[in-house]
PQR file of N, CA, C, O and H, with PARSE charges and radii, in Angstrom:
ATOM      1  N   MET A   1     110.484  74.265 125.682 -0.4000 1.5000
ATOM      2  CA  MET A   1     111.352  75.208 126.345 -0.0000 2.0000
ATOM      3  C   MET A   1     111.657  74.757 127.771  0.5500 1.7000
ATOM      4  O   MET A   1     112.777  74.940 128.249 -0.5500 1.4000
ATOM      5  N   ALA A   2     110.685  74.177 128.447 -0.4000 1.5000
ATOM      6  CA  ALA A   2     110.909  73.701 129.815 -0.0000 2.0000
ATOM      7  C   ALA A   2     111.961  72.603 129.840  0.5500 1.7000
ATOM      8  O   ALA A   2     112.741  72.514 130.788 -0.5500 1.4000
ATOM      9  H   ALA A   2     109.776  74.028 128.059  0.4000 1.0000
ATOM     10  N   GLY A   3     111.990  71.765 128.807 -0.4000 1.5000
ATOM     11  CA  GLY A   3     112.991  70.716 128.714 -0.0000 2.0000
ATOM     12  C   GLY A   3     114.387  71.288 128.589  0.5500 1.7000
ATOM     13  O   GLY A   3     115.338  70.753 129.157 -0.5500 1.4000
ATOM     14  H   GLY A   3     111.356  71.837 128.037  0.4000 1.0000
ATOM     15  N   GLN A   4     114.510  72.381 127.841 -0.4000 1.5000
ATOM     16  CA  GLN A   4     115.795  73.047 127.686 -0.0000 2.0000
ATOM     17  C   GLN A   4     116.270  73.614 129.015  0.5500 1.7000
ATOM     18  O   GLN A   4     117.446  73.485 129.357 -0.5500 1.4000
ATOM     19  H   GLN A   4     113.737  72.816 127.380  0.4000 1.0000
ATOM     20  N   ASP A   5     115.371  74.240 129.770 -0.4000 1.5000
ATOM     21  CA  ASP A   5     115.721  74.795 131.079 -0.0000 2.0000
ATOM     22  C   ASP A   5     116.197  73.693 132.014  0.5500 1.7000
ATOM     23  O   ASP A   5     117.144  73.888 132.777 -0.5500 1.4000
ATOM     24  H   ASP A   5     114.416  74.344 129.492  0.4000 1.0000
ATOM     25  N   SER A   6     115.549  72.545 131.957 -0.4000 1.5000
ATOM     26  CA  SER A   6     115.929  71.411 132.788 -0.0000 2.0000
ATOM     27  C   SER A   6     117.310  70.895 132.406  0.5500 1.7000
ATOM     28  O   SER A   6     118.117  70.562 133.274 -0.5500 1.4000
ATOM     29  H   SER A   6     114.780  72.387 131.337  0.4000 1.0000
ATOM     30  N   GLU A   7     117.581  70.831 131.095 -0.4000 1.5000
ATOM     31  CA  GLU A   7     118.891  70.375 130.621 -0.0000 2.0000
ATOM     32  C   GLU A   7     119.990  71.337 131.064  0.5500 1.7000
ATOM     33  O   GLU A   7     121.069  70.908 131.473 -0.5500 1.4000
ATOM     34  H   GLU A   7     116.926  71.102 130.390  0.4000 1.0000
ATOM     35  N   LEU A   8     119.713  72.647 130.981 -0.4000 1.5000
ATOM     36  CA  LEU A   8     120.695  73.640 131.412 -0.0000 2.0000
ATOM     37  C   LEU A   8     120.978  73.498 132.899  0.5500 1.7000
ATOM     38  O   LEU A   8     122.130  73.566 133.329 -0.5500 1.4000
ATOM     39  H   LEU A   8     118.836  72.996 130.648  0.4000 1.0000
ATOM     40  N   ARG A   9     119.928  73.301 133.679 -0.4000 1.5000
ATOM     41  CA  ARG A   9     120.101  73.151 135.127 -0.0000 2.0000
ATOM     42  C   ARG A   9     120.921  71.899 135.433  0.5500 1.7000
ATOM     43  O   ARG A   9     121.796  71.918 136.298 -0.5500 1.4000
ATOM     44  H   ARG A   9     118.993  73.245 133.330  0.4000 1.0000
ATOM     45  N   ASP A  10     120.631  70.809 134.715 -0.4000 1.5000
ATOM     46  CA  ASP A  10     121.393  69.571 134.908 -0.0000 2.0000
ATOM     47  C   ASP A  10     122.862  69.794 134.579  0.5500 1.7000
ATOM     48  O   ASP A  10     123.738  69.342 135.317 -0.5500 1.4000
ATOM     49  H   ASP A  10     119.921  70.794 134.012  0.4000 1.0000
ATOM     50  N   PHE A  11     123.142  70.487 133.477 -0.4000 1.5000
ATOM     51  CA  PHE A  11     124.514  70.767 133.063 -0.0000 2.0000
ATOM     52  C   PHE A  11     125.213  71.596 134.142  0.5500 1.7000
ATOM     53  O   PHE A  11     126.353  71.314 134.510 -0.5500 1.4000
ATOM     54  H   PHE A  11     122.431  70.854 132.877  0.4000 1.0000
ATOM     55  N   GLU A  12     124.518  72.623 134.646 -0.4000 1.5000
ATOM     56  CA  GLU A  12     125.082  73.467 135.696 -0.0000 2.0000
ATOM     57  C   GLU A  12     125.343  72.658 136.961  0.5500 1.7000
ATOM     58  O   GLU A  12     126.364  72.853 137.621 -0.5500 1.4000
ATOM     59  H   GLU A  12     123.591  72.852 134.348  0.4000 1.0000
ATOM     60  N   ASP A  13     124.437  71.762 137.303 -0.4000 1.5000
ATOM     61  CA  ASP A  13     124.616  70.919 138.492 -0.0000 2.0000
ATOM     62  C   ASP A  13     125.832  70.006 138.339  0.5500 1.7000
ATOM     63  O   ASP A  13     126.589  69.803 139.289 -0.5500 1.4000
ATOM     64  H   ASP A  13     123.608  71.604 136.767  0.4000 1.0000
ATOM     65  N   VAL A  14     126.011  69.463 137.149 -0.4000 1.5000
ATOM     66  CA  VAL A  14     127.154  68.581 136.904 -0.0000 2.0000
ATOM     67  C   VAL A  14     128.446  69.384 137.006  0.5500 1.7000
ATOM     68  O   VAL A  14     129.416  68.919 137.605 -0.5500 1.4000
ATOM     69  H   VAL A  14     125.396  69.627 136.377  0.4000 1.0000
ATOM     70  N   ILE A  15     128.472  70.582 136.427 -0.4000 1.5000
ATOM     71  CA  ILE A  15     129.659  71.426 136.523 -0.0000 2.0000
ATOM     72  C   ILE A  15     129.971  71.720 137.985  0.5500 1.7000
ATOM     73  O   ILE A  15     131.118  71.603 138.417 -0.5500 1.4000
ATOM     74  H   ILE A  15     127.684  70.960 135.940  0.4000 1.0000
ATOM     75  N   GLU A  16     128.953  72.100 138.740 -0.4000 1.5000
ATOM     76  CA  GLU A  16     129.147  72.408 140.160 -0.0000 2.0000
ATOM     77  C   GLU A  16     129.714  71.201 140.915  0.5500 1.7000
ATOM     78  O   GLU A  16     130.628  71.344 141.727 -0.5500 1.4000
ATOM     79  H   GLU A  16     128.022  72.195 138.388  0.4000 1.0000
ATOM     80  N   SER A  17     129.177  70.038 140.647 -0.4000 1.5000
ATOM     81  CA  SER A  17     129.653  68.822 141.304 -0.0000 2.0000
ATOM     82  C   SER A  17     131.104  68.527 140.948  0.5500 1.7000
ATOM     83  O   SER A  17     131.906  68.184 141.817 -0.5500 1.4000
ATOM     84  H   SER A  17     128.435  69.922 139.987  0.4000 1.0000
ATOM     85  N   LEU A  18     131.438  68.663 139.664 -0.4000 1.5000
ATOM     86  CA  LEU A  18     132.811  68.394 139.220 -0.0000 2.0000
ATOM     87  C   LEU A  18     133.787  69.428 139.784  0.5500 1.7000
ATOM     88  O   LEU A  18     134.927  69.100 140.111 -0.5500 1.4000
ATOM     89  H   LEU A  18     130.787  68.941 138.959  0.4000 1.0000
ATOM     90  N   LEU A  19     133.332  70.678 139.897 -0.4000 1.5000
ATOM     91  CA  LEU A  19     134.180  71.704 140.504 -0.0000 2.0000
ATOM     92  C   LEU A  19     134.444  71.391 141.974  0.5500 1.7000
ATOM     93  O   LEU A  19     135.564  71.551 142.459 -0.5500 1.4000
ATOM     94  H   LEU A  19     132.405  70.945 139.631  0.4000 1.0000
ATOM     95  N   THR A  20     133.416  70.949 142.671 -0.4000 1.5000
ATOM     96  CA  THR A  20     133.561  70.602 144.084 -0.0000 2.0000
ATOM     97  C   THR A  20     134.587  69.493 144.258  0.5500 1.7000
ATOM     98  O   THR A  20     135.374  69.504 145.205 -0.5500 1.4000
ATOM     99  H   THR A  20     132.506  70.819 142.278  0.4000 1.0000
ATOM    100  N   LYS A  21     134.571  68.537 143.337 -0.4000 1.5000
ATOM    101  CA  LYS A  21     135.502  67.400 143.395 -0.0000 2.0000
ATOM    102  C   LYS A  21     136.873  67.737 142.795  0.5500 1.7000
ATOM    103  O   LYS A  21     137.800  66.931 142.872 -0.5500 1.4000
ATOM    104  H   LYS A  21     133.931  68.528 142.568  0.4000 1.0000
ATOM    105  N   GLN A  22     136.998  68.943 142.191 -0.4000 1.5000
ATOM    106  CA  GLN A  22     138.228  69.329 141.502 -0.0000 2.0000
ATOM    107  C   GLN A  22     138.575  68.308 140.414  0.5500 1.7000
ATOM    108  O   GLN A  22     139.734  67.928 140.249 -0.5500 1.4000
ATOM    109  H   GLN A  22     136.245  69.597 142.129  0.4000 1.0000
ATOM    110  N   ASP A  23     137.547  67.872 139.676 -0.4000 1.5000
ATOM    111  CA  ASP A  23     137.674  66.817 138.668 -0.0000 2.0000
ATOM    112  C   ASP A  23     137.861  67.412 137.275  0.5500 1.7000
ATOM    113  O   ASP A  23     136.898  67.577 136.527 -0.5500 1.4000
ATOM    114  H   ASP A  23     136.605  68.180 139.810  0.4000 1.0000
ATOM    115  N   GLY A  24     139.110  67.733 136.933 -0.4000 1.5000
ATOM    116  CA  GLY A  24     139.408  68.302 135.626 -0.0000 2.0000
ATOM    117  C   GLY A  24     139.100  67.356 134.483  0.5500 1.7000
ATOM    118  O   GLY A  24     138.624  67.783 133.432 -0.5500 1.4000
ATOM    119  H   GLY A  24     139.893  67.599 137.541  0.4000 1.0000
ATOM    120  N   GLU A  25     139.366  66.076 134.679 -0.4000 1.5000
ATOM    121  CA  GLU A  25     139.088  65.089 133.630 -0.0000 2.0000
ATOM    122  C   GLU A  25     137.581  65.000 133.368  0.5500 1.7000
ATOM    123  O   GLU A  25     137.149  64.929 132.218 -0.5500 1.4000
ATOM    124  H   GLU A  25     139.752  65.728 135.533  0.4000 1.0000
ATOM    125  N   GLY A  26     136.796  65.005 134.432 -0.4000 1.5000
ATOM    126  CA  GLY A  26     135.340  64.977 134.284 -0.0000 2.0000
ATOM    127  C   GLY A  26     134.827  66.216 133.571  0.5500 1.7000
ATOM    128  O   GLY A  26     133.941  66.126 132.721 -0.5500 1.4000
ATOM    129  H   GLY A  26     137.147  65.063 135.366  0.4000 1.0000
ATOM    130  N   LEU A  27     135.386  67.387 133.919 -0.4000 1.5000
ATOM    131  CA  LEU A  27     134.991  68.625 133.243 -0.0000 2.0000
ATOM    132  C   LEU A  27     135.346  68.561 131.766  0.5500 1.7000
ATOM    133  O   LEU A  27     134.567  68.983 130.911 -0.5500 1.4000
ATOM    134  H   LEU A  27     136.106  67.460 134.610  0.4000 1.0000
ATOM    135  N   SER A  28     136.519  68.034 131.475 -0.4000 1.5000
ATOM    136  CA  SER A  28     136.948  67.903 130.093 -0.0000 2.0000
ATOM    137  C   SER A  28     135.979  67.012 129.305  0.5500 1.7000
ATOM    138  O   SER A  28     135.571  67.362 128.197 -0.5500 1.4000
ATOM    139  H   SER A  28     137.152  67.691 132.169  0.4000 1.0000
ATOM    140  N   HIS A  29     135.619  65.878 129.873 -0.4000 1.5000
ATOM    141  CA  HIS A  29     134.673  64.979 129.204 -0.0000 2.0000
ATOM    142  C   HIS A  29     133.317  65.658 129.029  0.5500 1.7000
ATOM    143  O   HIS A  29     132.683  65.523 127.982 -0.5500 1.4000
ATOM    144  H   HIS A  29     135.950  65.594 130.772  0.4000 1.0000
ATOM    145  N   LEU A  30     132.874  66.383 130.048 -0.4000 1.5000
ATOM    146  CA  LEU A  30     131.580  67.063 129.974 -0.0000 2.0000
ATOM    147  C   LEU A  30     131.575  68.084 128.847  0.5500 1.7000
ATOM    148  O   LEU A  30     130.673  68.078 128.008 -0.5500 1.4000
ATOM    149  H   LEU A  30     133.389  66.492 130.899  0.4000 1.0000
ATOM    150  N   PHE A  31     132.582  68.968 128.819 -0.4000 1.5000
ATOM    151  CA  PHE A  31     132.617  70.005 127.797 -0.0000 2.0000
ATOM    152  C   PHE A  31     132.862  69.432 126.409  0.5500 1.7000
ATOM    153  O   PHE A  31     132.394  70.000 125.422 -0.5500 1.4000
ATOM    154  H   PHE A  31     133.314  68.972 129.500  0.4000 1.0000
ATOM    155  N   ASN A  32     133.581  68.326 126.311 -0.4000 1.5000
ATOM    156  CA  ASN A  32     133.804  67.690 125.008 -0.0000 2.0000
ATOM    157  C   ASN A  32     132.575  66.926 124.520  0.5500 1.7000
ATOM    158  O   ASN A  32     132.505  66.540 123.353 -0.5500 1.4000
ATOM    159  H   ASN A  32     133.961  67.865 127.113  0.4000 1.0000
ATOM    160  N   SER A  33     131.610  66.709 125.408 -0.4000 1.5000
ATOM    161  CA  SER A  33     130.417  65.942 125.027 -0.0000 2.0000
ATOM    162  C   SER A  33     129.353  66.800 124.346  0.5500 1.7000
ATOM    163  O   SER A  33     128.346  66.281 123.865 -0.5500 1.4000
ATOM    164  H   SER A  33     131.667  67.023 126.355  0.4000 1.0000
ATOM    165  N   VAL A  34     129.576  68.108 124.307 -0.4000 1.5000
ATOM    166  CA  VAL A  34     128.606  69.009 123.677 -0.0000 2.0000
ATOM    167  C   VAL A  34     129.319  69.804 122.587  0.5500 1.7000
ATOM    168  O   VAL A  34     130.542  69.939 122.618 -0.5500 1.4000
ATOM    169  H   VAL A  34     130.394  68.530 124.698  0.4000 1.0000
ATOM    170  N   PRO A  35     128.565  70.329 121.628 -0.5600 1.5000
ATOM    171  CA  PRO A  35     129.191  71.160 120.593  0.2800 2.0000
ATOM    172  C   PRO A  35     129.921  72.355 121.221  0.5500 1.7000
ATOM    173  O   PRO A  35     129.535  72.833 122.287 -0.5500 1.4000
ATOM    174  N   LEU A  36     130.962  72.822 120.561 -0.4000 1.5000
ATOM    175  CA  LEU A  36     131.797  73.902 121.076 -0.0000 2.0000
ATOM    176  C   LEU A  36     130.988  75.143 121.442  0.5500 1.7000
ATOM    177  O   LEU A  36     131.237  75.754 122.482 -0.5500 1.4000
ATOM    178  H   LEU A  36     131.275  72.433 119.695  0.4000 1.0000
ATOM    179  N   ASN A  37     130.025  75.525 120.604 -0.4000 1.5000
ATOM    180  CA  ASN A  37     129.233  76.719 120.908 -0.0000 2.0000
ATOM    181  C   ASN A  37     128.403  76.524 122.179  0.5500 1.7000
ATOM    182  O   ASN A  37     128.226  77.478 122.937 -0.5500 1.4000
ATOM    183  H   ASN A  37     129.822  75.028 119.759  0.4000 1.0000
ATOM    184  N   ASP A  38     127.896  75.333 122.431 -0.4000 1.5000
ATOM    185  CA  ASP A  38     127.147  75.069 123.656 -0.0000 2.0000
ATOM    186  C   ASP A  38     128.072  75.073 124.872  0.5500 1.7000
ATOM    187  O   ASP A  38     127.707  75.577 125.934 -0.5500 1.4000
ATOM    188  H   ASP A  38     128.039  74.558 121.815  0.4000 1.0000
ATOM    189  N   ALA A  39     129.269  74.511 124.712 -0.4000 1.5000
ATOM    190  CA  ALA A  39     130.235  74.494 125.812 -0.0000 2.0000
ATOM    191  C   ALA A  39     130.625  75.920 126.186  0.5500 1.7000
ATOM    192  O   ALA A  39     130.708  76.258 127.367 -0.5500 1.4000
ATOM    193  H   ALA A  39     129.566  74.101 123.850  0.4000 1.0000
ATOM    194  N   LEU A  40     130.862  76.749 125.180 -0.4000 1.5000
ATOM    195  CA  LEU A  40     131.217  78.145 125.442 -0.0000 2.0000
ATOM    196  C   LEU A  40     130.063  78.880 126.114  0.5500 1.7000
ATOM    197  O   LEU A  40     130.276  79.655 127.047 -0.5500 1.4000
ATOM    198  H   LEU A  40     130.795  76.474 124.221  0.4000 1.0000
ATOM    199  N   ARG A  41     128.858  78.642 125.646 -0.4000 1.5000
ATOM    200  CA  ARG A  41     127.683  79.283 126.242 -0.0000 2.0000
ATOM    201  C   ARG A  41     127.563  78.903 127.720  0.5500 1.7000
ATOM    202  O   ARG A  41     127.292  79.757 128.564 -0.5500 1.4000
ATOM    203  H   ARG A  41     128.685  78.013 124.888  0.4000 1.0000
ATOM    204  N   GLU A  42     127.762  77.632 128.027 -0.4000 1.5000
ATOM    205  CA  GLU A  42     127.673  77.188 129.414 -0.0000 2.0000
ATOM    206  C   GLU A  42     128.796  77.787 130.258  0.5500 1.7000
ATOM    207  O   GLU A  42     128.581  78.161 131.411 -0.5500 1.4000
ATOM    208  H   GLU A  42     127.982  76.938 127.341  0.4000 1.0000
ATOM    209  N   LEU A  43     129.969  77.874 129.692 -0.4000 1.5000
ATOM    210  CA  LEU A  43     131.098  78.459 130.406 -0.0000 2.0000
ATOM    211  C   LEU A  43     130.828  79.923 130.732  0.5500 1.7000
ATOM    212  O   LEU A  43     131.169  80.394 131.817 -0.5500 1.4000
ATOM    213  H   LEU A  43     130.144  77.570 128.756  0.4000 1.0000
ATOM    214  N   LEU A  44     130.222  80.636 129.802 -0.4000 1.5000
ATOM    215  CA  LEU A  44     129.937  82.053 130.012 -0.0000 2.0000
ATOM    216  C   LEU A  44     128.800  82.285 131.011  0.5500 1.7000
ATOM    217  O   LEU A  44     128.666  83.392 131.532 -0.5500 1.4000
ATOM    218  H   LEU A  44     129.946  80.254 128.920  0.4000 1.0000
ATOM    219  N   ARG A  45     127.994  81.284 131.284 -0.4000 1.5000
ATOM    220  CA  ARG A  45     126.923  81.407 132.272 -0.0000 2.0000
ATOM    221  C   ARG A  45     127.454  81.341 133.707  0.5500 1.7000
ATOM    222  O   ARG A  45     126.774  81.752 134.647 -0.5500 1.4000
ATOM    223  H   ARG A  45     128.103  80.385 130.861  0.4000 1.0000
ATOM    224  N   LEU A  46     128.672  80.823 133.865 -0.4000 1.5000
ATOM    225  CA  LEU A  46     129.253  80.676 135.194 -0.0000 2.0000
ATOM    226  C   LEU A  46     129.692  82.029 135.736  0.5500 1.7000
ATOM    227  O   LEU A  46     129.885  82.983 134.982 -0.5500 1.4000
ATOM    228  H   LEU A  46     129.224  80.489 133.102  0.4000 1.0000
ATOM    229  N   THR A  47     129.847  82.096 137.047 -0.4000 1.5000
ATOM    230  CA  THR A  47     130.412  83.303 137.644 -0.0000 2.0000
ATOM    231  C   THR A  47     131.878  83.392 137.224  0.5500 1.7000
ATOM    232  O   THR A  47     132.468  82.382 136.842 -0.5500 1.4000
ATOM    233  H   THR A  47     129.690  81.321 137.660  0.4000 1.0000
ATOM    234  N   PRO A  48     132.468  84.572 137.287 -0.5600 1.5000
ATOM    235  CA  PRO A  48     133.892  84.685 136.925  0.2800 2.0000
ATOM    236  C   PRO A  48     134.784  83.738 137.735  0.5500 1.7000
ATOM    237  O   PRO A  48     135.721  83.161 137.184 -0.5500 1.4000
ATOM    238  N   ASP A  49     134.513  83.570 139.022 -0.4000 1.5000
ATOM    239  CA  ASP A  49     135.327  82.664 139.843 -0.0000 2.0000
ATOM    240  C   ASP A  49     135.152  81.216 139.408  0.5500 1.7000
ATOM    241  O   ASP A  49     136.128  80.470 139.328 -0.5500 1.4000
ATOM    242  H   ASP A  49     133.751  84.039 139.471  0.4000 1.0000
ATOM    243  N   GLU A  50     133.906  80.812 139.125 -0.4000 1.5000
ATOM    244  CA  GLU A  50     133.661  79.444 138.661 -0.0000 2.0000
ATOM    245  C   GLU A  50     134.342  79.214 137.320  0.5500 1.7000
ATOM    246  O   GLU A  50     134.929  78.158 137.085 -0.5500 1.4000
ATOM    247  H   GLU A  50     133.114  81.418 139.190  0.4000 1.0000
ATOM    248  N   ARG A  51     134.260  80.204 136.447 -0.4000 1.5000
ATOM    249  CA  ARG A  51     134.884  80.105 135.129 -0.0000 2.0000
ATOM    250  C   ARG A  51     136.393  79.929 135.268  0.5500 1.7000
ATOM    251  O   ARG A  51     136.991  79.093 134.592 -0.5500 1.4000
ATOM    252  H   ARG A  51     133.784  81.062 136.638  0.4000 1.0000
ATOM    253  N   ASP A  52     137.004  80.720 136.148 -0.4000 1.5000
ATOM    254  CA  ASP A  52     138.443  80.584 136.378 -0.0000 2.0000
ATOM    255  C   ASP A  52     138.787  79.198 136.904  0.5500 1.7000
ATOM    256  O   ASP A  52     139.779  78.597 136.491 -0.5500 1.4000
ATOM    257  H   ASP A  52     136.518  81.400 136.697  0.4000 1.0000
ATOM    258  N   ASP A  53     137.957  78.691 137.823 -0.4000 1.5000
ATOM    259  CA  ASP A  53     138.196  77.357 138.381 -0.0000 2.0000
ATOM    260  C   ASP A  53     138.108  76.286 137.301  0.5500 1.7000
ATOM    261  O   ASP A  53     138.954  75.395 137.232 -0.5500 1.4000
ATOM    262  H   ASP A  53     137.151  79.179 138.159  0.4000 1.0000
ATOM    263  N   VAL A  54     137.081  76.376 136.457 -0.4000 1.5000
ATOM    264  CA  VAL A  54     136.919  75.398 135.377 -0.0000 2.0000
ATOM    265  C   VAL A  54     138.132  75.443 134.457  0.5500 1.7000
ATOM    266  O   VAL A  54     138.713  74.406 134.136 -0.5500 1.4000
ATOM    267  H   VAL A  54     136.394  77.099 136.513  0.4000 1.0000
ATOM    268  N   LEU A  55     138.510  76.638 134.038 -0.4000 1.5000
ATOM    269  CA  LEU A  55     139.620  76.759 133.094 -0.0000 2.0000
ATOM    270  C   LEU A  55     140.938  76.298 133.693  0.5500 1.7000
ATOM    271  O   LEU A  55     141.798  75.782 132.980 -0.5500 1.4000
ATOM    272  H   LEU A  55     138.038  77.481 134.299  0.4000 1.0000
ATOM    273  N   SER A  56     141.104  76.478 134.991 -0.4000 1.5000
ATOM    274  CA  SER A  56     142.350  76.023 135.621 -0.0000 2.0000
ATOM    275  C   SER A  56     142.382  74.504 135.773  0.5500 1.7000
ATOM    276  O   SER A  56     143.458  73.909 135.832 -0.5500 1.4000
ATOM    277  H   SER A  56     140.405  76.897 135.571  0.4000 1.0000
ATOM    278  N   LEU A  57     141.216  73.880 135.836 -0.4000 1.5000
ATOM    279  CA  LEU A  57     141.151  72.422 135.999 -0.0000 2.0000
ATOM    280  C   LEU A  57     141.200  71.667 134.673  0.5500 1.7000
ATOM    281  O   LEU A  57     141.606  70.505 134.642 -0.5500 1.4000
ATOM    282  H   LEU A  57     140.342  74.363 135.788  0.4000 1.0000
ATOM    283  N   LEU A  58     140.795  72.305 133.585 -0.4000 1.5000
ATOM    284  CA  LEU A  58     140.795  71.621 132.294 -0.0000 2.0000
ATOM    285  C   LEU A  58     142.222  71.342 131.859  0.5500 1.7000
ATOM    286  O   LEU A  58     143.071  72.233 131.899 -0.5500 1.4000
ATOM    287  H   LEU A  58     140.465  73.249 133.610  0.4000 1.0000
ATOM    288  N   PRO A  59     142.492  70.107 131.441 -0.5600 1.5000
ATOM    289  CA  PRO A  59     143.850  69.779 130.988  0.2800 2.0000
ATOM    290  C   PRO A  59     144.138  70.468 129.652  0.5500 1.7000
ATOM    291  O   PRO A  59     143.227  70.699 128.857 -0.5500 1.4000
ATOM    292  N   PRO A  60     145.412  70.793 129.411 -0.5600 1.5000
ATOM    293  CA  PRO A  60     145.759  71.388 128.111  0.2800 2.0000
ATOM    294  C   PRO A  60     145.554  70.359 127.011  0.5500 1.7000
ATOM    295  O   PRO A  60     145.633  69.154 127.247 -0.5500 1.4000
ATOM    296  N   ARG A  61     145.292  70.845 125.820 -0.4000 1.5000
ATOM    297  CA  ARG A  61     145.124  69.938 124.679 -0.0000 2.0000
ATOM    298  C   ARG A  61     146.455  69.301 124.351  0.5500 1.7000
ATOM    299  O   ARG A  61     147.500  69.943 124.454 -0.5500 1.4000
ATOM    300  H   ARG A  61     145.228  71.825 125.628  0.4000 1.0000
ATOM    301  N   ALA A  62     146.422  68.056 123.961 -0.4000 1.5000
ATOM    302  CA  ALA A  62     147.637  67.309 123.613 -0.0000 2.0000
ATOM    303  C   ALA A  62     148.371  67.997 122.464  0.5500 1.7000
ATOM    304  O   ALA A  62     147.776  68.299 121.429 -0.5500 1.4000
ATOM    305  H   ALA A  62     145.573  67.534 123.877  0.4000 1.0000
ATOM    306  N   GLY A  63     149.640  68.235 122.651 -0.4000 1.5000
ATOM    307  CA  GLY A  63     150.449  68.823 121.586 -0.0000 2.0000
ATOM    308  C   GLY A  63     150.129  70.260 121.291  0.5500 1.7000
ATOM    309  O   GLY A  63     150.643  70.806 120.315 -0.5500 1.4000
ATOM    310  H   GLY A  63     150.123  67.990 123.491  0.4000 1.0000
ATOM    311  N   GLY A  64     149.294  70.906 122.096 -0.4000 1.5000
ATOM    312  CA  GLY A  64     148.959  72.300 121.860 -0.0000 2.0000
ATOM    313  C   GLY A  64     148.140  72.527 120.607  0.5500 1.7000
ATOM    314  O   GLY A  64     148.077  73.647 120.100 -0.5500 1.4000
ATOM    315  H   GLY A  64     148.876  70.463 122.888  0.4000 1.0000
ATOM    316  N   GLN A  65     147.507  71.469 120.098 -0.4000 1.5000
ATOM    317  CA  GLN A  65     146.711  71.592 118.873 -0.0000 2.0000
ATOM    318  C   GLN A  65     145.436  72.354 119.160  0.5500 1.7000
ATOM    319  O   GLN A  65     144.870  72.268 120.250 -0.5500 1.4000
ATOM    320  H   GLN A  65     147.558  70.559 120.510  0.4000 1.0000
ATOM    321  N   THR A  66     144.988  73.109 118.155 -0.4000 1.5000
ATOM    322  CA  THR A  66     143.712  73.816 118.242 -0.0000 2.0000
ATOM    323  C   THR A  66     142.849  73.383 117.074  0.5500 1.7000
ATOM    324  O   THR A  66     143.321  72.707 116.160 -0.5500 1.4000
ATOM    325  H   THR A  66     145.447  73.179 117.269  0.4000 1.0000
ATOM    326  N   ASP A  67     141.590  73.770 117.105 -0.4000 1.5000
ATOM    327  CA  ASP A  67     140.654  73.415 116.034 -0.0000 2.0000
ATOM    328  C   ASP A  67     140.623  74.470 114.926  0.5500 1.7000
ATOM    329  O   ASP A  67     139.749  74.424 114.061 -0.5500 1.4000
ATOM    330  H   ASP A  67     141.206  74.319 117.847  0.4000 1.0000
ATOM    331  N   ARG A  68     141.537  75.392 114.938 -0.4000 1.5000
ATOM    332  CA  ARG A  68     141.514  76.461 113.926 -0.0000 2.0000
ATOM    333  C   ARG A  68     141.895  75.980 112.577  0.5500 1.7000
ATOM    334  O   ARG A  68     141.922  76.763 111.627 -0.5500 1.4000
ATOM    335  H   ARG A  68     142.247  75.430 115.641  0.4000 1.0000
TER
END
């Protein structure tokens, strides 16, 4: 369990760093590197302002395609 807490903290630190740099491409790579449910869980852990910042920085999907 301690390893999981450390991984979550690392993920949060990376998000914070990428937000500071306004690095949408980096955020996209980060969120695409984990399963969708984990990415959503991490997104929901952010404050509403951080969440808005992340979503505004993420590039739109090519061609408007979704995974549905």
